[in-house]
C-alpha positions, 0 to 999 in steps of 0.5 A, a space after each residue: 963809899 961809891 958802891 955805899 952811897 948807890 945802894 937803895 935806902 930800902 935795900 936790894 930786895 924787891 919792892 912796889 908801891 901800890 899807892 902812887 900817883 903822876 901828874 898830866 898837863 891838864 891837871 893845872 900845873 905847870 910843872 907837872 913833869 918835874 913832879 913826875 920826873 922827881 918821883 920815879 928819882 926818889 924811888 929808884 933812890 929808895 930802891 922802888 921796882 914798880 909804881 902802881 898809879 892812877 892820875 884821878 881825872 884833872 885833879 880839881 882842875 877842870 872837874 872835881 877831883 872826886 867827883 870827876 866828869 867821864 872825860 876828864 877821867 878818860 883823859 887822866 887814864 890817857 895820861 897815865 898808860 902814856 905813863 906806863 907805855 914810856 916806863 915800862 919797866 918802872 910804872 903800872 896803872 890803875 884804871 880811874 873809874 867814877 861809879 856814878 855811870 856804870 856805863 863809863 865806868 865798864 868801858 873804861 875797864 875794859 878799854 885800859 886792861 887791853 892797854 895794860 891797867 892791872 888794878 881799878 882805883 875808886 876815890 870818893 864819888 861814891 861811897 864805898 857801900 854803895 849799891 853801884 859800886 857792885 857792878 865795878 866789883 863783880 868787874 874786878 873780881 872777873 879780871 882779877 884786878 885788885 880794887 884800891 879804895 879812896 877811906 877815911 879812917 874811920 868818917 864821923 860826917 861829911 866831908 866838902 866835895 867827896 861822899 867820903 868812906 871809911 873801912 866800915 864801908 868798904 868792908 860792907 862791899 867787900 863781903 859782898 864780893 868775896 873774891 875780889 880783892 881790896 886795897 884799904 888806901 892809906 892807912 896813914 891817911 887820916 883819922 882812926 886809924 885804929 877804927 879800921 883795924 878794927 872794922 876789917 881785921 876779920 875781912 880776908 879780902 880786904 888788903 890795908 896798904 900802908 901809905 900816907 902821911 901819917 906815921 902815929 905811933 903804934 899805927 903799924 902795931 896794932 896794923 900787924 895785930 890785926 890784920 897780919 903781915 899777909 895783908 899789909 900792903 907798902 904803899 906811898 901815896 903823896 909822900 914817899 919820905 913817909 913810906 920810906 919810915 915806916 918801911 923801916 920800922 916794920 922790923 921794931 914792931 916786930 916783923 921777921 924778915 920772911 914778913 918784911 918780905 910779905 909787905 915790900 911785894 908777895 902780897 902784891 905779887 898775889 893780888 893783882 894779875 900775873 907777870 902785872 909787876 916789872 922784874 919781880 920774879 913771881 914764879 915762886 909765890 904760891 897764892 893764898 887764896 884759891 877763888 877765882 882772882 889769884 892769877 899768881 899759882 906756880 
């Protein structure tokens, strides 16, 4: 019975959360350390090998979440890097940037990649198809870093406090930068997921992350039908229980064991830099793309 109790809820096959978040002292909540520890405990219980995570500035405490000050961007990245340093066996870091200042964004990418960041996080500081994102996408392609972009699934109006993007907006950026890998954030994060599936179905450098609190029936089926298992990435965002639920649903959707492994970890191993994922062997993962952004080739 003890062995069964210790078995990870998602099994022992490698599992990568490509969309995680943590908090820090400047985020306005006194219990941030408890929340961070809780995520790591939940990850251990589920069986997550790697939390690839970001901190969005001060989470709105000192400057707006989606329009963070450059000082808050830097301090949030510093806190995220400190967490990565403290948990090198479990945490990897996105460098968060505000594209409204190209120089600062490039400096943060340079600085944080030098300290081990493995991807770039864009929130809703500028619409995804805006020209200000081109230098960020160029950096991503040059450095072989995937770019995770906050997405609202079908933008029908403006939303307060953010310049929200949908899959069509992200698609325009991805087409302009075919050598970069883009992650469409939280297909279950709200809005019309069917719209997003149609928008990115034929844009092969966009990968769909399954995170978000939404667990609508038919959502995973349509993602699978639209982009296939080789462009699906498992993640939780804030609600880890819905991440686990969607992981368990993949078999019911119709994915076989090999395809589920693609979603659990292999696709992440292909688009993140070589050796970016702790305790996950990547030597047997063949690249599907041959451009310069793919590091895992042997």
